[in-house]
PyMOL commands that place a pseudoatom at each C-alpha (Angstrom):
pseudoatom trace, name=CA, resn=UNK, resi=1, chain=A, elem=C, hetatm=0, pos=[7.584, -18.017, 11.956]
pseudoatom trace, name=CA, resn=UNK, resi=2, chain=A, elem=C, hetatm=0, pos=[10.134, -15.224, 10.938]
pseudoatom trace, name=CA, resn=UNK, resi=3, chain=A, elem=C, hetatm=0, pos=[11.462, -11.936, 12.921]
pseudoatom trace, name=CA, resn=UNK, resi=4, chain=A, elem=C, hetatm=0, pos=[9.427, -9.352, 13.683]
pseudoatom trace, name=CA, resn=UNK, resi=5, chain=A, elem=C, hetatm=0, pos=[9.391, -5.815, 13.502]
pseudoatom trace, name=CA, resn=UNK, resi=6, chain=A, elem=C, hetatm=0, pos=[12.384, -3.603, 15.572]
pseudoatom trace, name=CA, resn=UNK, resi=7, chain=A, elem=C, hetatm=0, pos=[12.151, -0.164, 16.611]
pseudoatom trace, name=CA, resn=UNK, resi=8, chain=A, elem=C, hetatm=0, pos=[15.322, 0.401, 14.104]
pseudoatom trace, name=CA, resn=UNK, resi=9, chain=A, elem=C, hetatm=0, pos=[12.638, -0.753, 11.462]
pseudoatom trace, name=CA, resn=UNK, resi=10, chain=A, elem=C, hetatm=0, pos=[10.705, 2.147, 12.181]
pseudoatom trace, name=CA, resn=UNK, resi=11, chain=A, elem=C, hetatm=0, pos=[13.859, 5.052, 11.663]
pseudoatom trace, name=CA, resn=UNK, resi=12, chain=A, elem=C, hetatm=0, pos=[14.760, 6.636, 8.429]
pseudoatom trace, name=CA, resn=UNK, resi=13, chain=A, elem=C, hetatm=0, pos=[11.816, 6.926, 6.271]
pseudoatom trace, name=CA, resn=UNK, resi=14, chain=A, elem=C, hetatm=0, pos=[8.093, 8.353, 6.932]
pseudoatom trace, name=CA, resn=UNK, resi=15, chain=A, elem=C, hetatm=0, pos=[6.069, 4.775, 8.242]
pseudoatom trace, name=CA, resn=UNK, resi=16, chain=A, elem=C, hetatm=0, pos=[2.295, 3.704, 7.945]
pseudoatom trace, name=CA, resn=UNK, resi=17, chain=A, elem=C, hetatm=0, pos=[1.706, 1.129, 10.932]
pseudoatom trace, name=CA, resn=UNK, resi=18, chain=A, elem=C, hetatm=0, pos=[-1.707, -0.480, 10.081]
pseudoatom trace, name=CA, resn=UNK, resi=19, chain=A, elem=C, hetatm=0, pos=[-3.269, -2.820, 12.588]
pseudoatom trace, name=CA, resn=UNK, resi=20, chain=A, elem=C, hetatm=0, pos=[-6.169, -4.424, 11.132]
pseudoatom trace, name=CA, resn=UNK, resi=21, chain=A, elem=C, hetatm=0, pos=[-8.270, -8.238, 11.025]
pseudoatom trace, name=CA, resn=UNK, resi=22, chain=A, elem=C, hetatm=0, pos=[-9.546, -10.142, 8.932]
pseudoatom trace, name=CA, resn=UNK, resi=23, chain=A, elem=C, hetatm=0, pos=[-12.617, -10.065, 11.537]
pseudoatom trace, name=CA, resn=UNK, resi=24, chain=A, elem=C, hetatm=0, pos=[-13.343, -6.581, 11.344]
pseudoatom trace, name=CA, resn=UNK, resi=25, chain=A, elem=C, hetatm=0, pos=[-15.592, -4.951, 8.911]
pseudoatom trace, name=CA, resn=UNK, resi=26, chain=A, elem=C, hetatm=0, pos=[-14.264, -1.213, 9.417]
pseudoatom trace, name=CA, resn=UNK, resi=27, chain=A, elem=C, hetatm=0, pos=[-11.261, -2.790, 8.381]
pseudoatom trace, name=CA, resn=UNK, resi=28, chain=A, elem=C, hetatm=0, pos=[-11.745, -2.626, 5.156]
pseudoatom trace, name=CA, resn=UNK, resi=29, chain=A, elem=C, hetatm=0, pos=[-13.151, 0.160, 3.792]
pseudoatom trace, name=CA, resn=UNK, resi=30, chain=A, elem=C, hetatm=0, pos=[-9.647, 1.778, 5.112]
pseudoatom trace, name=CA, resn=UNK, resi=31, chain=A, elem=C, hetatm=0, pos=[-7.732, -1.396, 3.903]
pseudoatom trace, name=CA, resn=UNK, resi=32, chain=A, elem=C, hetatm=0, pos=[-9.225, 0.671, -0.028]
pseudoatom trace, name=CA, resn=UNK, resi=33, chain=A, elem=C, hetatm=0, pos=[-8.091, 3.285, 0.785]
pseudoatom trace, name=CA, resn=UNK, resi=34, chain=A, elem=C, hetatm=0, pos=[-4.458, 2.087, 2.069]
pseudoatom trace, name=CA, resn=UNK, resi=35, chain=A, elem=C, hetatm=0, pos=[-4.107, 0.182, -1.472]
pseudoatom trace, name=CA, resn=UNK, resi=36, chain=A, elem=C, hetatm=0, pos=[-5.049, 3.682, -2.883]
pseudoatom trace, name=CA, resn=UNK, resi=37, chain=A, elem=C, hetatm=0, pos=[-1.592, 4.860, -1.293]
pseudoatom trace, name=CA, resn=UNK, resi=38, chain=A, elem=C, hetatm=0, pos=[0.478, 2.881, -1.973]
pseudoatom trace, name=CA, resn=UNK, resi=39, chain=A, elem=C, hetatm=0, pos=[3.793, 3.792, -3.761]
pseudoatom trace, name=CA, resn=UNK, resi=40, chain=A, elem=C, hetatm=0, pos=[4.051, 7.024, -2.905]
pseudoatom trace, name=CA, resn=UNK, resi=41, chain=A, elem=C, hetatm=0, pos=[6.863, 6.892, -0.737]
pseudoatom trace, name=CA, resn=UNK, resi=42, chain=A, elem=C, hetatm=0, pos=[6.380, 5.569, 2.931]
pseudoatom trace, name=CA, resn=UNK, resi=43, chain=A, elem=C, hetatm=0, pos=[6.999, 2.367, 3.738]
pseudoatom trace, name=CA, resn=UNK, resi=44, chain=A, elem=C, hetatm=0, pos=[3.419, 0.483, 4.985]
pseudoatom trace, name=CA, resn=UNK, resi=45, chain=A, elem=C, hetatm=0, pos=[3.308, -2.169, 8.089]
pseudoatom trace, name=CA, resn=UNK, resi=46, chain=A, elem=C, hetatm=0, pos=[0.202, -4.375, 8.095]
pseudoatom trace, name=CA, resn=UNK, resi=47, chain=A, elem=C, hetatm=0, pos=[-0.055, -5.603, 12.069]
pseudoatom trace, name=CA, resn=UNK, resi=48, chain=A, elem=C, hetatm=0, pos=[-3.173, -8.700, 12.122]
pseudoatom trace, name=CA, resn=UNK, resi=49, chain=A, elem=C, hetatm=0, pos=[-4.360, -8.423, 15.010]
pseudoatom trace, name=CA, resn=UNK, resi=50, chain=A, elem=C, hetatm=0, pos=[-5.869, -11.410, 16.668]
pseudoatom trace, name=CA, resn=UNK, resi=51, chain=A, elem=C, hetatm=0, pos=[-6.928, -12.678, 13.976]
pseudoatom trace, name=CA, resn=UNK, resi=52, chain=A, elem=C, hetatm=0, pos=[-5.546, -16.433, 12.963]
pseudoatom trace, name=CA, resn=UNK, resi=53, chain=A, elem=C, hetatm=0, pos=[-2.827, -16.730, 10.628]
pseudoatom trace, name=CA, resn=UNK, resi=54, chain=A, elem=C, hetatm=0, pos=[-5.145, -18.540, 7.951]
pseudoatom trace, name=CA, resn=UNK, resi=55, chain=A, elem=C, hetatm=0, pos=[-7.973, -15.721, 8.085]
pseudoatom trace, name=CA, resn=UNK, resi=56, chain=A, elem=C, hetatm=0, pos=[-5.805, -12.957, 7.141]
pseudoatom trace, name=CA, resn=UNK, resi=57, chain=A, elem=C, hetatm=0, pos=[-4.226, -15.205, 4.337]
pseudoatom trace, name=CA, resn=UNK, resi=58, chain=A, elem=C, hetatm=0, pos=[-7.602, -15.192, 2.399]
pseudoatom trace, name=CA, resn=UNK, resi=59, chain=A, elem=C, hetatm=0, pos=[-8.458, -11.856, 3.255]
pseudoatom trace, name=CA, resn=UNK, resi=60, chain=A, elem=C, hetatm=0, pos=[-5.409, -10.408, 1.739]
pseudoatom trace, name=CA, resn=UNK, resi=61, chain=A, elem=C, hetatm=0, pos=[-5.167, -12.327, -1.051]
pseudoatom trace, name=CA, resn=UNK, resi=62, chain=A, elem=C, hetatm=0, pos=[-9.174, -12.043, -1.892]
pseudoatom trace, name=CA, resn=UNK, resi=63, chain=A, elem=C, hetatm=0, pos=[-8.951, -8.198, -1.283]
pseudoatom trace, name=CA, resn=UNK, resi=64, chain=A, elem=C, hetatm=0, pos=[-5.490, -7.499, -2.476]
pseudoatom trace, name=CA, resn=UNK, resi=65, chain=A, elem=C, hetatm=0, pos=[-2.141, -7.313, -0.198]
pseudoatom trace, name=CA, resn=UNK, resi=66, chain=A, elem=C, hetatm=0, pos=[-0.594, -3.872, 0.125]
pseudoatom trace, name=CA, resn=UNK, resi=67, chain=A, elem=C, hetatm=0, pos=[1.700, -3.756, 2.208]
pseudoatom trace, name=CA, resn=UNK, resi=68, chain=A, elem=C, hetatm=0, pos=[5.722, -3.740, 2.086]
pseudoatom trace, name=CA, resn=UNK, resi=69, chain=A, elem=C, hetatm=0, pos=[5.785, -5.936, 5.658]
pseudoatom trace, name=CA, resn=UNK, resi=70, chain=A, elem=C, hetatm=0, pos=[3.528, -8.034, 7.145]
pseudoatom trace, name=CA, resn=UNK, resi=71, chain=A, elem=C, hetatm=0, pos=[3.479, -9.079, 10.725]
pseudoatom trace, name=CA, resn=UNK, resi=72, chain=A, elem=C, hetatm=0, pos=[1.116, -10.629, 13.901]
pseudoatom trace, name=CA, resn=UNK, resi=73, chain=A, elem=C, hetatm=0, pos=[-0.195, -10.195, 16.886]
pseudoatom trace, name=CA, resn=UNK, resi=74, chain=A, elem=C, hetatm=0, pos=[-1.862, -12.979, 18.426]
pseudoatom trace, name=CA, resn=UNK, resi=75, chain=A, elem=C, hetatm=0, pos=[-1.791, -12.213, 21.723]
pseudoatom trace, name=CA, resn=UNK, resi=76, chain=A, elem=C, hetatm=0, pos=[-2.503, -8.162, 21.569]
pseudoatom trace, name=CA, resn=UNK, resi=77, chain=A, elem=C, hetatm=0, pos=[0.523, -6.824, 23.208]
pseudoatom trace, name=CA, resn=UNK, resi=78, chain=A, elem=C, hetatm=0, pos=[2.038, -4.883, 20.297]
pseudoatom trace, name=CA, resn=UNK, resi=79, chain=A, elem=C, hetatm=0, pos=[-1.559, -3.365, 19.922]
pseudoatom trace, name=CA, resn=UNK, resi=80, chain=A, elem=C, hetatm=0, pos=[-1.308, -2.729, 23.931]
pseudoatom trace, name=CA, resn=UNK, resi=81, chain=A, elem=C, hetatm=0, pos=[2.060, -1.269, 23.785]
pseudoatom trace, name=CA, resn=UNK, resi=82, chain=A, elem=C, hetatm=0, pos=[0.755, 0.675, 21.062]
pseudoatom trace, name=CA, resn=UNK, resi=83, chain=A, elem=C, hetatm=0, pos=[-2.129, 1.987, 22.388]
pseudoatom trace, name=CA, resn=UNK, resi=84, chain=A, elem=C, hetatm=0, pos=[-5.218, 0.291, 20.377]
pseudoatom trace, name=CA, resn=UNK, resi=85, chain=A, elem=C, hetatm=0, pos=[-7.832, 0.065, 21.244]
pseudoatom trace, name=CA, resn=UNK, resi=86, chain=A, elem=C, hetatm=0, pos=[-9.789, -0.851, 17.966]
pseudoatom trace, name=CA, resn=UNK, resi=87, chain=A, elem=C, hetatm=0, pos=[-9.071, -1.704, 14.597]
pseudoatom trace, name=CA, resn=UNK, resi=88, chain=A, elem=C, hetatm=0, pos=[-8.520, -0.526, 12.375]
pseudoatom trace, name=CA, resn=UNK, resi=89, chain=A, elem=C, hetatm=0, pos=[-6.307, 1.580, 13.541]
pseudoatom trace, name=CA, resn=UNK, resi=90, chain=A, elem=C, hetatm=0, pos=[-3.099, 3.135, 11.588]
pseudoatom trace, name=CA, resn=UNK, resi=91, chain=A, elem=C, hetatm=0, pos=[0.187, 5.349, 12.991]
pseudoatom trace, name=CA, resn=UNK, resi=92, chain=A, elem=C, hetatm=0, pos=[1.798, 8.044, 10.638]
pseudoatom trace, name=CA, resn=UNK, resi=93, chain=A, elem=C, hetatm=0, pos=[5.261, 7.124, 11.899]
pseudoatom trace, name=CA, resn=UNK, resi=94, chain=A, elem=C, hetatm=0, pos=[8.553, 9.543, 11.288]
pseudoatom trace, name=CA, resn=UNK, resi=95, chain=A, elem=C, hetatm=0, pos=[11.333, 9.331, 9.756]
pseudoatom trace, name=CA, resn=UNK, resi=96, chain=A, elem=C, hetatm=0, pos=[13.311, 9.438, 13.102]
pseudoatom trace, name=CA, resn=UNK, resi=97, chain=A, elem=C, hetatm=0, pos=[10.379, 7.087, 14.561]
pseudoatom trace, name=CA, resn=UNK, resi=98, chain=A, elem=C, hetatm=0, pos=[8.058, 9.071, 16.193]
pseudoatom trace, name=CA, resn=UNK, resi=99, chain=A, elem=C, hetatm=0, pos=[4.888, 8.970, 16.317]
pseudoatom trace, name=CA, resn=UNK, resi=100, chain=A, elem=C, hetatm=0, pos=[2.645, 11.742, 14.617]
pseudoatom trace, name=CA, resn=UNK, resi=101, chain=A, elem=C, hetatm=0, pos=[-0.653, 11.167, 14.365]
pseudoatom trace, name=CA, resn=UNK, resi=102, chain=A, elem=C, hetatm=0, pos=[-2.833, 8.139, 15.085]
pseudoatom trace, name=CA, resn=UNK, resi=103, chain=A, elem=C, hetatm=0, pos=[-5.983, 7.385, 12.839]
pseudoatom trace, name=CA, resn=UNK, resi=104, chain=A, elem=C, hetatm=0, pos=[-8.250, 6.172, 13.864]
pseudoatom trace, name=CA, resn=UNK, resi=105, chain=A, elem=C, hetatm=0, pos=[-10.592, 4.681, 10.784]
pseudoatom trace, name=CA, resn=UNK, resi=106, chain=A, elem=C, hetatm=0, pos=[-9.367, 6.622, 8.007]
pseudoatom trace, name=CA, resn=UNK, resi=107, chain=A, elem=C, hetatm=0, pos=[-9.689, 9.722, 9.084]
pseudoatom trace, name=CA, resn=UNK, resi=108, chain=A, elem=C, hetatm=0, pos=[-7.676, 12.424, 7.426]
pseudoatom trace, name=CA, resn=UNK, resi=109, chain=A, elem=C, hetatm=0, pos=[-4.711, 9.683, 6.808]
pseudoatom trace, name=CA, resn=UNK, resi=110, chain=A, elem=C, hetatm=0, pos=[-3.574, 10.792, 3.680]
pseudoatom trace, name=CA, resn=UNK, resi=111, chain=A, elem=C, hetatm=0, pos=[-3.201, 14.189, 4.510]
pseudoatom trace, name=CA, resn=UNK, resi=112, chain=A, elem=C, hetatm=0, pos=[-0.882, 13.704, 7.276]
pseudoatom trace, name=CA, resn=UNK, resi=113, chain=A, elem=C, hetatm=0, pos=[1.551, 10.685, 5.323]
pseudoatom trace, name=CA, resn=UNK, resi=114, chain=A, elem=C, hetatm=0, pos=[2.042, 13.384, 2.260]
pseudoatom trace, name=CA, resn=UNK, resi=115, chain=A, elem=C, hetatm=0, pos=[3.075, 16.366, 5.586]
pseudoatom trace, name=CA, resn=UNK, resi=116, chain=A, elem=C, hetatm=0, pos=[5.886, 13.949, 6.757]
pseudoatom trace, name=CA, resn=UNK, resi=117, chain=A, elem=C, hetatm=0, pos=[6.866, 13.334, 3.583]
pseudoatom trace, name=CA, resn=UNK, resi=118, chain=A, elem=C, hetatm=0, pos=[7.262, 16.506, 2.496]
pseudoatom trace, name=CA, resn=UNK, resi=119, chain=A, elem=C, hetatm=0, pos=[9.353, 17.479, 5.151]
pseudoatom trace, name=CA, resn=UNK, resi=120, chain=A, elem=C, hetatm=0, pos=[12.741, 18.027, 5.099]
pseudoatom trace, name=CA, resn=UNK, resi=121, chain=A, elem=C, hetatm=0, pos=[13.980, 17.434, 8.578]
pseudoatom trace, name=CA, resn=UNK, resi=122, chain=A, elem=C, hetatm=0, pos=[12.939, 14.572, 11.322]
pseudoatom trace, name=CA, resn=UNK, resi=123, chain=A, elem=C, hetatm=0, pos=[11.403, 16.078, 13.920]
pseudoatom trace, name=CA, resn=UNK, resi=124, chain=A, elem=C, hetatm=0, pos=[13.802, 15.067, 16.106]
pseudoatom trace, name=CA, resn=UNK, resi=125, chain=A, elem=C, hetatm=0, pos=[16.452, 17.356, 14.688]
pseudoatom trace, name=CA, resn=UNK, resi=126, chain=A, elem=C, hetatm=0, pos=[13.781, 20.341, 14.393]
pseudoatom trace, name=CA, resn=UNK, resi=127, chain=A, elem=C, hetatm=0, pos=[14.497, 23.604, 16.243]
pseudoatom trace, name=CA, resn=UNK, resi=128, chain=A, elem=C, hetatm=0, pos=[11.444, 24.277, 19.358]
pseudoatom trace, name=CA, resn=UNK, resi=129, chain=A, elem=C, hetatm=0, pos=[8.982, 27.354, 18.234]
for i in range(1, 129): cmd.bond("trace and resi %d" % i, "trace and resi %d" % (i + 1))
show_as sticks, trace
zoom trace
């Protein structure tokens, strides 16, 4: 019932966009990793993917809610737009709003985030190599 996420919301800061669902077993492990990474200088956006709102709420109540912003993708259209083929998937988005890393099931997520947080120049302004 509230406004969703806009492209402009993904600019000006490093953002992790995490697609998850309460019915997803591997999401639990990634959720634990994401919970340990909060407060490190990036925005964590949770996208509840093809899930019932009450199930997602119960899951977050039980495991904790690490998200700065939480949105719902009931029909999976946003997931299709991002190229999600299964949850969990997390996208690391730089300050210019460019997806710099697609993370499937926890692989190298923290390393990708730290690299972006340490960058001084947004990717859109970098000189070509």
